[in-house]
N, C-alpha and C positions, 0 to 999 in steps of 0.2 A: 550574604544578606544585603538587600538593597538599603542604601542610606536613607534615613528619615528626611523628608523634604521640608523646607522651611516656609514655603509660601505656595499659594495657588497661582498658576500661571497658564495662560492660553496663548499658543502661537499658531498661526495658520493664515490662510487667505480666504476671502469670501467675495462673492460677486457684489456689485453695488446693491445697496439696500436702503430703504427709506426710514425704517423704524429700528428701534433698539432691539438687540437680541434679548430674548426673555427666557427664563426658566423658573421653576419652583423648587427651592431647597429649604427644608425645615431643619431646626436644631432644637436640642433640649433646652429647658429653662436655664437662662444664664449664659447661653452660648452666643457667640458672635459669628456673623457670616459676612465674608468679603468675597463675593464670587460674581463672575459674569453671568449674564442671563442668556440662556441658549434655547429655551423651549419654543417650539413652533417656528423655527427658522431652517432654511435650507443652506448648507455649507458645502462648497466644493473645494478640492485641493487638500493638501496635507493638513492634519490637525493634531496638535499635541496637547494633552491635558495633563498637567502635573499638579497633584493635590497633596494636602497635608492631613494626617490623622493625629491630632494633638493628644488624644487620650491613649494612643497606642492600640486602639481597636481597629480591626479590619473594616474597610468600607466595602460592603457587598452590593454590587450593582452590575447587572449584565451589560448595560450600555457603557459604563465606565471601563469595564474590563475590555470591551471591544476596542474602545478608543486607545487604551494603553497598549494593547497588542499591536494596533496599527502604528502607534508612535514608536514602539520598540522596533518593529520591522523597518520603519523608515530610517531610524538611527543606524541600525545594523547595515542596511544597504548603503547609506551615505558613508558610513565608516569604511566599508569595504572599498568603495570607489575612491575615497580619500587616501586610504593606505596604498592602493594600487598606483595612484598618481604620484604620491610622495616616493614610493618605492622606485618608480620609473625615473624620477628626478635624481635620486641619490644612488642609483645602482652602478653608475659609471664614474671613473675618476680620470682626470687629466693630470699627469705628472709634468709640471712645468708646461712644455708645449710638446704635444705628441708628434712623433716622427712623420706620420702620414696624415695628420689632421684628424685622427680618430682617437677615441678614448678606450680605456680598458675597464672591464668589469671589476668593480671593487673587490668582490669576493674572490676573484682569481689571484689578485696581487696583494691583498691586505695581509700585513704582518703585524702580529700583536705588539702593542706598545707597553712599555713599563710605566705604570701609573702608581703613585704612592698616595697614601691617605695621611692627613694630618698637616700641621704647619699653620701659618696664619696668612692673612691677606696683606701683610705689611709690604711696604715698597722695597724693591731691590733694583737699584739703578746701575748695578755693575753691567759691564758689557756682556751680552748674552753668550758670546763664545767663551768668555771667562767663566760664566756660570756653568756652562756645559763642561768645561775642563775641571772645575771644582766638583761638580756632581759626578763626573766619571771616576773620581778618586774616592767617592763616598761608598763605604761598604754596604751592600744590599741588606745585610742583617740589621742595619740601623733603621730601616724603614718598613712601614706596613703597606704591602702592595694591595691594590684593589682592582677588580675587573671593571672595565668601562660600563658594562651592562648592569653592574651591581650598585651604582651610585645611589639609587633611591630605594634599595632593598634593605629590609630588616633593620631599619633605623628611622626615627622620627625626623626626617630631613625635608625641609621645604626648598631651601636654596643651596645649591652647590656652586662653589667658585673653583674653577680649574685653571691652574697657572701652567705656563710653558713658554719657552723661548720661541722666537719666530721659526717656523718650519719644522717644529718638533712633532707635529701631528695632531694639534687641537681640532682643526677643522675636519680632518680625516676621521678622528675619533667621533665627532658629532655625526658625520656622515654614516659611519658604520653603526652607531647607536640607532639612528633613524631607520637605516636599511633593515637591521635585524628586527626592529619593531614592525616595520611594514610587512616583512616576510613572515611574521608570526613566530619568530625564534626567541624573542625576549621581551620582557616588560609588557605583557599583554593585559595587565591590569590598568594600563594607561589607555584612555579612549582616544585622545587627540594630542598630537605633537605639533607645535607651531614653531618652526625655525625662523628666527628673525635676525639675520646678520646685521651687525652695527653698520657695516659699510653700506648697506641698503637703506637702513633707517636714517643714515646721514642725509640721504637724498630727499627725505621728507621733513627735514628739521624746521622748515618754515611753514609747514602746514598746521592747521588747527582741525582736529577731528577727534571723534570718540574712540575708545579702545575697540569697540565692535566694528566701527567703520575701518579702522586700521587693519584689523584681521580680515575683513571682507575684501579689502584692497589687495592684500597679499594672497589670501586663500578664498577665492570666489565661491568655492563649493560649500563653504560653511555658512553662506547666507541662508541656506535652507533651514538651518537650525534656529535662526532668529537670535535672540539673546542667549549667550552661552552661560550656563549655570554650573558652577563648580560643585554644587551639592548633588548634581545629577551626573556630571561627567568628571573623570579624572584627567586633568589637562597638564601638559608640560610645555612651557615656553623655553626655547633655547636661544640665548643671545650670544652669538659667536663673534669674538674679536672686539672685546672691550677696548683694547689698545687702539683700535681704528675708529673709535667713537669720537665724533666731533660735536656731540651734544654736551651741554655744560653739566648735566646730571647734578643739579643743585638740590641736594636732599634737604638742606636747611631752609632755603628761601622759597622753594616751589610750594604752591598752595596744595592743600590736601584734597583728594578726589576720591569719592566712594562709589560713584555711579558709572558703570561701564558704557552707558549711553550718553554721558556728558562730554562735550567737546573741550579739548585743551591742546596745548602743544605736545608734540611727541615726547619732549623732555619731561614734561609734567606727567604724562601717561606712564613713562618708564619708571620714574622715581616712585610713583604711587604703587605701581605693580610690584616693584622690588621691596618696598616697605611693607607691603601686605595690605594696603588700604583697598586696592582693587583686587578682586578675586583672591582672597586670603588663603583659600585652599589649593590654589594652583601651585604646581611645582615649577621651579626655575633652575636653569643651568646656564651659567655665565662662564665663558672662556676668555682668557686674557694673557697678555705677556706680563712677566713679573713686575715691571716698572709701573704698570697702571692698575695693579690689583687693589691698591688702597682707595681707588675711586668709589668702591662699593662700601657702604657703612658696615663695619665688622659685626654689629648687632643684627644685621639683616642676613648674615651668612651662617648656615648651620654646619657646613662641611667644606673644608679646603682640601683640594687634591692638586697634585703636580704631575704633569706628563714629563717623564724623563727621557722619552724617545726609545730608541732601540737598545736593548741589552746586547751584550756581545754575541749571544746565541741568535738573537733576532736579526742582527746585522747580516750574519751568514745566511739565514733563512731568506732575507729580502733578496740578496744577490742571486740565490738559487731559484727563487720564484721569478725574478725580473729577467734573468738570462736563461734561455732554454738550453743552450749548450753548457752542460754541467762541467765539462773540462775547462771551458773558458771562465765560467763562474768561479771555479776553484782557483784558477790563476789570478783572477781579480782579487779574491779574498786574501790570497797569499801576499799579493803586492800591497794591499791596504794594511795588512797586519805589520808589514815591514816598516811602515812609516807611522810613528806614534801620533803625530799631529793629524794625519789623515784619518787614522783609526778612531781617534777621539771625536773628530768632527762627524764621523758616521753615526754617532748617537742621534744626529739630526736626520730624519728620513729624507728631507729634500736634498741634503748633501749626498746621501746614498744614491739618489737618482742622478745627481750631477756626476758623481764618480762613475756610476754604471754607464752613463751616456758617453763619457770620455774614454774609459778604459775598455769598453766593449769595442769601441772603434779602433783604439790604439793597439790593443792586444789581439783583437779578432780580425782586423782587416788589413794587417800587415802594413800599417802606416809607418813611415820612416820617422826617425827622431827618437829621442830619449823618452822613456816612460815617465810621466809626471810623478815626482816624489814630494814636492812642496805644494802649498796651497796656491801660490801664484801660478805655478806651472799647470796645476789642475784647472784653475779658472781661465787661464789663457787658452788652453786647449778647448775648454767649454765654449768660450766666446767664438773661437775660430769655427767650431762645429756649427754654432747657431748662424754665423755669417754665411757659411756655405749652404746651410739649410735654406736660408732666406733666398739666396740666389737661385738654387735649384727649384724652389717652390714657386717663386713669383716671376722669375725671368727665364727659367728653363736652361740655365747655363751654370757651369761649375766655377768659372773664374769670376771673382767678385768685382763689382763696380767700385773701385777703390775710392773715388771721389765721393760717391754717394754713401759708401760704408763709413768713411771717416766722418762725414757730416752727421750720419745717424748716431755713431758712437759718441761723438762730442755732445750732441743734443741730449742723449740719454745720460751721459756722464755728468753733464751740467745739472740735470734734474736730480741725479743721485747725490752729487756733491752738495747741492743746496739743501737737500732734505736730510742729509746725514746728521747734522748737529741736532736737529729736532727729533731724530729717531723715527721719522715718518716712513711707513711702509706703503701707505695707500695714497694714491693721487687721483685728483679729479681733473676734468677737462681744463679748468682755468690754470691748474698747476702746469700742465703740459704746454699750454699756450705761452705761459711766461718764459718757458725755456726754448721757445721757437719750434716746438713740435706741432705739426699739423695733425689735428685729431682725425681728420678724414683719411689720413694715410697711416693711421696707427696700426692697422693689420699688417702692414709691411714690417713693422717693428716686432712682430709677434715672436720672432726667434728669441728675443731677450725680454720683452715686456708683454705680459699676459693680460688680455682684456677679460674682465669679470662681468658677465651680464647674464642674470638669471631670467631667461625668457618665460619660464613657467609662471612667474609671478605677475607677468604682464605689466611690468613697471617701466614705462617709457619716459622715465624722469631724468635719465642721465646715465653716464658710464663711469665705471670705476676701474682704475689701472693699478698694477703693482709689479714690482720685480718678483721673479719666482722665489727669491729669498733675500734676506737682509745682507748675506755675504756677497751675493751678486751685486747688490746696490753698492756695497763698500768697494768691491773690486772695480766697478765702473767709475766710482768717485775717484779712486786712486789713479785709474787710467786717465781720466779727464784732467786731474791735477798734474800728472806727469807730462801729458801732451801739451797742456796749456803752458807749463813752465818752459819746456825745451823749445816751444815754437817761437819764443821771444816776442810773441804778439799778445801781450797781456792788457790789451786796451779795454777788455770787458770789466765793468765795475762789479767786483765781488765784495760784498759788505759783510760776509760771514766772519765770525771770529777765527775760523780755521784759515781764512784767506791770507793771514799774515805770513804764512810760509812762502808766499810768492815774492816777498820783498827781499830777495837774495839775488846774487849775480851769477853764482856757479851752481852746478848740480849738487856738488858736495855740500855747499852751504844750505841749499834748498832741503836736502835730505836731513841734515843736522837740525835744521829748524823744525822739521816735521817730527823728529825724535823728541826734541824739547817740548813741542806742543802736546804730543801724546803723553809724555810723562807728567804734564801738569794736570791731567785728568785722573783723579784718584779712582774713579769707577771704570777706567779702561775704555772709555767711550771711543777712542780712536786707535785702539790696539790693532784691530784687524786691518783697518785702513792703512796703518803704518807698515804692517807686514807686506801688504800688497804693493805699496808704494816703493818699498825697498826692493822687493822682488822684481818689479817692473824695470828697475834701473839696471838689471843685469843684461848684458849683451845677448845672452842665450834666449831670454824671454822676448827681447826686442826683435830678434831674428824671427821668432814665431809670428810676431805681429807685423812683419814686413808689409809695407803698403800703407799702414796707418801712420808710419813715420816717414817724413820726407827726407831727402838728402841733407837739407839745411838743418834738420833737427838732430842729426847724429852727433854724438859728443864723444870726447876723448876721456870721459869720466872714468876714474879708477875707483873700484869699490874699497880698496884698502884703507883709504882715509875715513870712510864711513864706518868700516869694521872697527878700526881703532877708536873712533869716537864713541861707539856703542860700548866697547869694552871699558873705556874710561868711565862712562856712566855707571856701568856695573860695579867697577872698583870703588866709586865714590859713595855708593849707597848700600845699606844693608839689604839682604834678600827680602823681597815682598812680592805679592802678586803683580804689583805695578812694574817691577823691574824684571820679573821672570819673563815677561813678554819680550824683553830685549833678546833673550836666547832664541825665541821663535823668530825674531827678526834676523839674527845671525844665521839661523837655519835657512831662511829665505835667501840670504846672501851666500849660501853654500859654504859657510865657515863654521866648522865644528871643533876648532882647535881647543877651546877652553873645555868643552864637554869631554873631549877625548883625554885630556890631561887628567881629569877627575875620574873618568871611567876606569882607568887603570887601578886606582886605589879601591874603588867600589867593588871591582871584580876579584880583589884579593880574597883568598879563602879564609884567612885568619879572622877570629871574632873581633879583636881590637884592631881593626884594619887601618884606622887613621890615628891611632894613639901616638905613634912616633913620627907623624907627618905634620909639617907646618904649612898650612894652606894660606894662600893669599886671599884677600877679600873677594877678588874675582873668582877664585877657585871655589870658595865657599858658596857663592851664588850659583856657580855651575853645578856644584853638588846638589843644591836644592832643586835645580832644574832637572837633573838626572833622576833624583829620587821621586819627584812629583810626576815625571813622565815615564817611570819604569813600568814594565809589564806586571810587576808584582803588586798585589793589592796593598794599599796603605792601611791595612787593618790595625797593625800594631807597629809602633816605632820604638826601637831599643837604642837609647843613647849610648850604651856601652859599646856598641859596634863602631862608634866613630871616635869622638874625642870628649870623654866625659868631663864637662866643665860648664861654667856659666856662659863662657864665650860661645860654646857650641850650641847652647840653648838659643842664644840670640841669633846666631847664623842660620840655624835650622828651624826657626820658628814657623815658617810656612808649611814645613813638612809635619811638624807637631800639630798644627791647626788642621791639617788635612787627614790626620790619622784618627781612628776611633779610640784607640788606646795608646797612651804613651807611657813607656816604662823608663823612668829616670832614676831608678834606685841605685844607691851606692856610687854616686857620681861626684861627690865632693861639692855639691851645690850649696850656694849661699842665698841670702835674702834677695840678691840681685836677680837670680833666676825666677823667684816668685813674682817680682814686678813684671818681668818679661812674660811669664805665663799668664798673669792676670790680664794682660793686653790680648792674649789669644782667647781667653775665656769670654772677653767682652765682644769679640768679633762675631758679626752675624754669619760669616762664612765658615766659622769653626765647626768641625765635626767631632770635637773631643768630648767623649762620654766618660772615659776612665783615665785617671791620672795616678800613677804610682810613683811616689817620691820617697819611698822607704829608705832607711839607712843613709840619710844625709844629715850628719850630726851638726853641720854648720848652718843648717836652715834656721833653727831656733824660732822663738816666738815672733820676732820682727818679720820673718819671712811669711809666716802664716797670716799675720796682719795684712801684708801686701796682697797675698793670695785671695784673702776674703773680699777684697775690692772687686775682683773678677767674679767671685761666687755670687755677689749681690746683684750682678748685672741681669737685666731682663733677657739678654741674648745668651746667657750662659746655659749650656746644655749638659754640664757635668753631672753625672749620676753617681760616680764612684770616686772617692778620694782616699788614697792610702798615704799616710804620713807617719808611719811607725819608726821608732829609733831615730828621731830628728831633734833630740834634746829640747823637747817642748815642756812647758809647764802649764799651770792653770790659766796663764795669760793668753795662750793660744785659744783656749776655750771661750774666753771673752770675745775674741775676734770671730770665732765660728758661730756664736749665738745668733748674730744678725743674719748670717747666711741661712741658718736653719729656720729662722723665723720669717724669712722673706717669702712673699707670695709668688716671687719669680723662681725661687730655688727649685732645682730638679734633683737635688742631692738625695740619693736613696741609700747610699752605703758610705760609712765613715770608719776608717781604721786609725786609731790613735795609740795602738799598742806600744809597749816598751818606752813610754815617756813618763816623766814625773808629773802626771796629771793630778794625782791625789784626790781626796774627797771634794775639795773646794772646786776643782775643775769639773768634776762630774755634776756637782750641783748647778754650776753655770750652764753646762750642756743641757741639763734637764729643763731649765727655764726656756731654752730654745725649742726643745722637743715638745714642751707643753703648749706651744703656739699651734693653733689649728691649721696654719699654713705649712707646718713642718711635714715633709714627706719621707723622713728617714725611716728605713725599714731594717737596716742592718747596722749594728754598732759593735765595734771590736775594741775592747779596753783591756787587753791582755797585759799583765805585768805593769800596772800603772800605780802601784802602791795604794791600793784601795782597801777600805775597811767596811764594816757593816753600815757606816754612815752613807756611803755611796749607794748601798742596796736600798736604804730607806728612801733616798731621792729617786732612784729608779722605780721603786715601788709606786710612787705617786704618778709617774709617767705611764706605767703599765695600766694603771687604773682609769686613765682618761679615755673617754669615748673617741676622741679625735686622734689618739695615738695610732701611728702606722707601724710601730716597732714589731718586727716578726722574728728577728734573729739577734741574739745578745751573747757576746763572748766576754767572760770575766775571768778567764783562766790565768793561772800563775799569780794571782793576788793572794799571797799566803797569809795575809792578815784579815781576810774575809771571814774565815772561821764559820762555824755553824750558825752563829748569831746573824751573820749577813744573809745566809741562805734562808733563815727563818723570816727575815724582813722581806726578802724577795718573794718568798712563797705566798705571802699575803697578797701581793700584787697579782701573782699567777692565778689566784682563786677568784679575782674580780671578774665579773661577767663581761666587762669591756676589754679585758686583756686579750690581745691578738698574738702574743708571743708563741711561736711554733718551735723555735730552736734555741736551746740554752746550753752553753759550754762552760763548765766549771772545773776544768782540768787543773790538777795540782794546786788545790786551794786549801789543803790541810783539813779536809772535811772528815767527819766521823759519822757514826750511825745516827747522831742527832739530826744531821742534814738530811739523811735518808728518810727519817721519820717526817720531817717538814715537807720534803718533796713528795713523799707518798701521799700525804694529805692533799697537797696541791694538785697532784695528778688526777684526783677523783673529780675535779671540776674545771680543770684548765684546758686550754687549746693546744698545749704542748705536744709536739709530734716527734721531737728529736732531743735527746738528753745525753750529754757527754760528761762523765764523771771520772775519766781516765786519770791515772797516776795519783789518785787519792788512796794511799796504801793503808789508811786507818779505818776504812769503812767496815771491815770485819764481816764475819758471817752474818751477824745479827743485823748489820746495816743493809746487806743485800736482801735478807729476809723481809725487813721492813719495806724496802723498795718494791719487792715482789708483791707484797700485799696491795700496794697502790696500783700496780700494773694489772692486777686481776679485777680491779673495780670496773663495773659495766660502763662507767662514764669516762674511763681513761682512754685517751686517743693516741698515746705514745706508740710510734711505729719504729723508731730507731733508738737503740741503747748501746753506748760504748762504755766498756769497763776495762780498758786496756791497762795492764800492769796495776791491778788493784788487789793483788794477793788473793785472787779467786781460787778456791779449793773445791774439792768434790762436794762439800756441804753447800757451798754457794751455788754450785751447778744444780743441786737437787732443788733449791729454792727457785732457780730460774726455770727448771723443768716444769714446775707447777704452774708457772706463768704461761709457758708455751702450750701446755695442755688445756688451759682455761678457755672456755668458749667465748669469754668476754675480752680476752686479750687481743690487741691490735698489732702486736709486735711483729714487724716484718724483717728487721735487720738487727743483728746482734754481733758485736765485736768484742771478743775475749782474748785478743792477742797479747803476747808478752806476759801471760800469767803462767810462770814456770812451774807452779805447783798444781796446775790443773790436771795434767797427766792423763793417761788413758782412762783411768777410773772416772775422771770428771766428764769425759766424753760419754762414757757409759751412762752416767746419771742424766746428762742432757738428752741422750737418745730416748730415755723414758718419756720425756715430754715431746720430743720431735716426732715420735711414732704415733702420737695421739691424733685423731681425726680433726680436732679443733685447731691444731697448730697451723699458724699462718706464715711462719718464718720463710722468707725468700732468700736471705743472704746471711751466711755464717762465716765469720773470720776467726781462724785459730792459728795465726802465725806464732812461731816461737812458744809453743805450749808444752814442749818436751813430750810430744806424742811419738808413738812407735807404730809398728804394723798391727799391734794388738787392738788399736782403736778402729782399724779399718773395717773389721767385721761388723761392729756396731753401726758405723756410718753406712756400710753397704746395706744393712738391714733397713735403716731409715730411708735410704734412696730407693729401695725396692717397694716401700709402702707408697701409698698414693699421696706423696708429699708435695708441698708447694715450693720446695727449695730450688732456686734458679742459679745461685752463685755460692761456691764453696772454695774457701782459701785455706790451704793446708801447708803453705810454703814454710821453709825453714824448720821442718820437723823430720825426724829420722824414720820416715815411713818405709824406705827401701822398696825394692822390687816386689817383695812378698806382700807388702801392704797394698801396693797398687793392684796386684792380682786380685786380692780380696775386694778392693774397692770397685774394680771393673765389673765384678759379678752384679753389684747393685746398679751400676751405670747401664748395664745391658737390659735391665728390666723395663718392660714397656711402660710401667707407671712412672718411671724416672723422668723429671722435667728439667734436670740440670742443664744450664746453658753456658755457664762460665766455671772453669775448673783451674785453679792455680796450684801447681805442684813444684814451684821453683825451689831449688836447693834442698831436695829431699833424698839425696844419695841414690839417684835412679840411674839405670843403664838402659841398654837396648831392650832388656827383658820387660821393662815397664812399657816401652813403646809397643812391644808385641802384645802385651795384655790390653792395650788401648785400641788396637786395630779393630776388633769386633765391635767395640763401642762406637767408633767413628764411622764404621761401615753400615751400622744398623739403620734401617728405615724408621725405627722408633726413636732413635737418638735425637735429642734437641741441642746437643753440644755445638756451640758456635764460636767459643773462645777457649783456647788451651794454652797454658803457660808452663813450659818445661825448662825455663831458663836456669842457668847455673847448675845444671846436672852434667858435669864434665864427662861422664861415662856414656852419655847418650850417643855422641859421635855420629859419624856418617851412617853407620849400620842402623842406628835407631831412627834416624830421619828417613831412611829408605823404607823402613817398616811403616812409619807414619804416612809417607807418600802413597804406599800401597793402599792404605785405608782411604786416603783422599781421592784415589783413583776410582772409588766407587760412587756411582750417581746418587746414592742415598746420603752421602756425607754432606753435612750442612755447615762445616767449619768455615768461619769467616776470618778469624784472627788466630795467628799462631806465633808464639813468642819462643825463640830458641837462642837467647842471649847466652854467651859463654858456655857453649856445649861442645867445644873442640871440633868444629865443623870445617870442612875443606870444600874444594871444587865439586867433589862427588855429591855432597848434599845439595849444592846449587843445581846440578844437572837433574837430580831427582825432583826438586821443587819446580824447575823450569817445565818439566813434563806435566806436572800437575796444573801449572798456570795455563798451559796450552789446551787444557780440556774444556770442551764447550759447556760442561755441567759443573765445572769447578766454582765454588762459592768464595774462594779465598780473596779477601780484600785488604787485609792488613798483615804484613809479615815483618818480624823483627829478628835480625840475625846479628845483632851487635856483639862486640867483644869476642868475635871469632877471628883471631888474628891470622889464622892459616887460610882464610877465605881468599884474600889477595885478588889480583886482577883476573886471574884465570877463573876464579869462582864467579866474579861479577860478569864476566863475558858469558859464562854458561847460563847465568840467571837472566841475562839480557835477551837470550833467545826466547825465553818464555814471555818476557815483558812485551816484546814486539809482536807476539802472536795475536791475531784478531780476537781470539776467545778469552784472552787474559782480562780479568776484571779487577786486578790489584789497584788499589787507590793510594795506599800508604806503604812505604818501604823504609825500614830503618837499618842502616849499615854502619852505625857508629863504631869507630875503632876496629876496622877490619883490614888494615894494611893495604888500602886501595891507593894506587898511584894514578897519574895522569891518564894512563892507558885504560884503566877501569872506568874513570870518569867519562872518557870519550865513548866507551862501549855503551854506557848507560844513556848518554846523550843521543847516540845513534838509535837506540831502541825507542827512546821516548819521542823521537821525531816521527815515528811511524803514525799514520793516521788513526790506527786502532788503539794506540796506547791510552789507557784511562788513568795512569798514575798522576796524582796531583800533589802528593806530599813525599818528600825525599829527605832523609837525614844522613849526611855524610860527614858529620863532625869527627874530628880527630883522625882524618885521613889526609893524604898528600895530593892536592889537585894539580900541582905543577903550575905552569904559566897559563895554560888554556882551559883547565878543567872547569873552573867556575863559569867562565864566559860561555863555554859550550852548553852547559846546563841552563844558563840564563837565557838562552835563545828562545824567543817566543814560540817557536815550533815545538819545543819540549812540553809546552802547556802546563808547566808546574805552577801551582798556586803558592806552595810553601817549600822553600829550599833552605835547609839548615846546614850551614857549613862552618 
C-alpha cells in the first residue's frame, strides 16, 4: 500500500510565462484548499504532482491519474539509472594497492564478515590490536550474529551504528550492501541510498549549503527529483568512517534545522539529520572505529552492531579465493595457523591481504630467506615488496634507488610517527606538506600510501590519503623512530610526547625507554609500535632492509640486555593485558624461553597439573600468555587444573576475564578472591557470564559483600552466580539485594544452596526481586533451613507483574512442610506468576501438598514439577495430583516422582492422566521406585496406549523390572505412540526381555529415538535382537546405550556393526562403556566409521581396559577415513599409553577428520601424548585429559 502523503507538492520545469498558473478546484463546505493553479497553461518537461486525500477517499480524476503515471515512470527510470551508476561505482575493490594497477570485482573476492548485534556506543580507547586479541578469545555463543543486509529488516530501526577496528571491513561491508541493493539482490524496499563518507564531507566543512544542495553536489542525478520527500521515498544515508570526521558534530550547541532547503554548515546539517529534525523518516547507517563511537548521541542510535572481521573459517575462505593456486593457498593457511599472533591478526581482512601479498611471493616464487613468523618480519617483507613494486612500475627496474627510497620511507615514517599519538588514519594535503612530502609526487608513494579520490562524485575539492592499515602506519612509525635514533642525526625537532625515547645514548637504553613509555599507556596505545620497534632492532630484520641502513648506522647492539629488561618488567608486575604485550615483544625478539618453561607444565596430562609446582611471578605471567594465546577456546576456565588458591586467582585474572564461564569450585578461596574477581566484573573487556564458586567454605559473608561491588557495576555482564556451600548467612543476602535491584544488573541465575540463609535471608532477597529492575529468572535455595515463612515471602514475589522468576528450587528444606507448599501455591495461582519450573525434592511433603499443588496446576504457568524423594505422598497424594494434571487448564509437561514409593495403584492414577485428552504431560520420571514392578508398568501401559497420550520421555531406572514388562512396553511402542526416549537401565530385563522389546521397536509406528539399556544383564543375544531394529528403514533410533553389560563383548559389538553397515541405520550416538571390549570391537567400529552413509557422530567406549593401544590404532584407521563423521569420542580409562595417543593425533591431523571432542581421562599420555593432541592441526575444540 502506498503511504498517505502529507502535503500537495508540484515539481517540474516550465517555459517562461507572464501570468500565474491557474486551475479550478472545488471543496466541500468547511474544506481548505492550498493548491497551485494549473488550468489553461502549457507545461513542458517532467511534472510530478503529489497530492493528499485527508478523508481517506480516493480522488478520481483522469488527468491526475495520467500525471501520476508519468511521475511514477520518471521515478522508476531515474531509479534504474541511479542504481546502475552506483552499482558501477561500487562493483570493484582495490585491496591496498593492486599489483598491476587494476581492481578486482567485489563479488569475486568478497568473503562474509562476522557481524554481531547488540552492545553500546560507549568509548573504547584500547589499542585496536588488543581489542582484536580480546575479541578472538570471546566465544561465538556469547553473541548474536546479524547479516549485513538485515540491519534494517524486521525491526523498527532508523539509525544503526556499526563499530569495528581499522581495516576490519566496515567500508567493504558498506560497499557490499550498496552493490547488493544496486543489483537487486537485497533491500529493494529502499528507493535511494546516499553514501556520504566522512573523509569527503571533511572537504566541505567550510561550506554553507542546504541538505538538498549537498545531495545534488554528490549525486547530480537526483537533481531531477527536486526536493526529496521521505514520505514518498524510502531513503538510506550511509556515513562511513566517523573516526575520520573532522567536523565538530556539536549536537548540544548547533541550531535546530527543519527545512531541507535551508542553508547551514555541513556540521549543522549532519547533527540535525542524525537527531531526526531533517528527514525524520530517513534511515541512517554510521560506521566508526570503537574509540569514536561515543560522538553520536546514544538516544539517536536504535541499534549498535560490531564487525568482528573474519571468523576462522572465513580466513581460510579468503586465502582460497585470493590465491588461485589452491596448493599454495593451503600452504599459506598452514603457515598462518602455526603462528598464533599472525593467526589472530588475520581476523582483520586488510592483514589477510598483507599476509597473502607476502606469503604468495615468499612461498610461491621461491624467494630466498626465512618465511616470516613474526609481525615485524611480515611487515618488513611487505615493505620490501612495495618498494620493489614502485621501482618496477615507475622506473622499469628491479634494483631500488636506495637514496630516493630512504628519503621516501623517512618522509612517510615521519608522517606515521607524528600522527600515531593522535590515532589519525586519514591525512590531507597540508599534513603531507608538513612532513616534507610533495603532493604532486604522491602517486610515486602509492606502494605504501593509497590516494582516495572518488571521481564519480565530481568533487575537485581536494585529496585524501591514508596508509592501507593502522598497523602499516605503526610499522613505518617504528621504522622512522629506529632509523632516526641510530643515524645519530636527531636535529629534527619532534615535540610529541613519544619523542622522549630519543633522549638516550645507546640502542639498549633507547629500547628500554620505549618499553617504559608503552607500559605507561593503560589502553595499549603503543603496544604494536613497541613490538615493531623491538623487532626492527634484530640483525635479521635489518639484513632484509639493507640499503635503508648506512654503514655508519650499524650497531653492536645485543638483544640480551633488552630481553632481560622485559623479563624484569614481567616479574615486577602482576599479569594484565598491559604486561601480556611484553610476551609478544619477546616473541618479536625471538625469545620464547619463559613460555617454553611454562608450556611443559601446561602440557602435562594430569588434571592438577600445577598443584605441586611453585611458579615464579614471571612464570605466572607466561602461563597467562600461553593460556590466552592457546588454540583452545577459552569458553570455560577450571581453576582446579592449576593451583587452587587466592594467589592463582590473582595471577590468572586475565584468563578468568577472557573466559565465558569460570569454575572456581572447591578451591579453598577466601574473601581475597572475591575482591580480585570484583575487579574482573567491573572491567569493560571482561567476557565473564557464568561464575561458579561453590564449595568454598572460607568465602563467607565478607566475600559476597566484596563480590557485590562488582555485581553493581554498569560493566558487569555476569548472568549466573553459583555460591552454594560457602558458609553464608542472611548477611550475604543483604549484600546481594543491591545487585538484584540495580538497573545495570544482568544477573539471571543465583544459586545459594546449602548455606544457612534461613527465612530472614529469603525475605531480604525478596525485597531485591520485588524491584522492577530485577532480572532474576532462576533461584536455587536447596537446603537453606527454610520454613513456610520463606514460602510466604516468595509468594509475594511470584504475584508481582514485574517478576521474571521462572525457575525455583526449594529442595531439601525439610521444615517447609505442607504449610509452606500451600503458601507457595497461592502465588502460583496468581495471573502474574511466570514460574515454569518448581523443585520440592525431599521436603517432607504429604498428600496435603499434592492437594494444594493440584489446585494450583489448574490455573498456573507451571510446566515442570519435581517432587522426588518425598516418600510420604502415598497413593492418595498421587491421585490428588493426577486430578490436577487432568484439568484442561493444566500446562504441566514434566513430572518427576523419583523414589516416592510409587506402587501399581499410583501407576493406575498416572495412567488416567496419560489417557486424558487434556493432559500436557510429555516427560515422566518414576526411577528408583522399587515397588513399581512389572505390574506397575502394566498399569501405566493402559494409559500409554491411549490415543490422547502425549508422553515423549519415560524413565524407569531401578524399578525392579524384569522381562515380563517388555511385552507391555512392546505393545505400547507398536501403537501410534509419541514416545521418543525410554530409559530402562539397571533393571533385570535380560536378553529375553530385549527380544520382546525389539518386536515393538521394529513396528513402523514406533517413533523411539533414544533407548537406554545400561546394566540390564544383556549379552550378544540382545545385540542380535536389535540388529533388525537398527537396520530398518522405519526405525527412528539415533541413540543407543548398552553400557555396563559386560557380556556384550566383541561378538555383540560386531553384530551391532553389522546393523550399522546398513544404509537405513540412523544411529548417531552409541554408548558401550564397560562392555569388556578389545581391539576386535575397534576394528569393527572403524569399518562402520569408514562408510559413506554412516551417521555415527558420538562414540563412548570408556572403561574397557582391554582396548589398549592396539584398539586405538585400529579405531584411528576409521577416524582418518574421509567418510568418517565422528565428532565426539570418549575413551576414559582404556589403558591407552603414549603410542595410542600418537595414533590418535596422526589420525586427527588428516584433512578429513571431523573429530572436535576427545576424552582420554585416566590414561597414560607419556611425555609427548598431550602435546601431540594439542597440535593445531588436530583441530580439537575440547580435549579432556
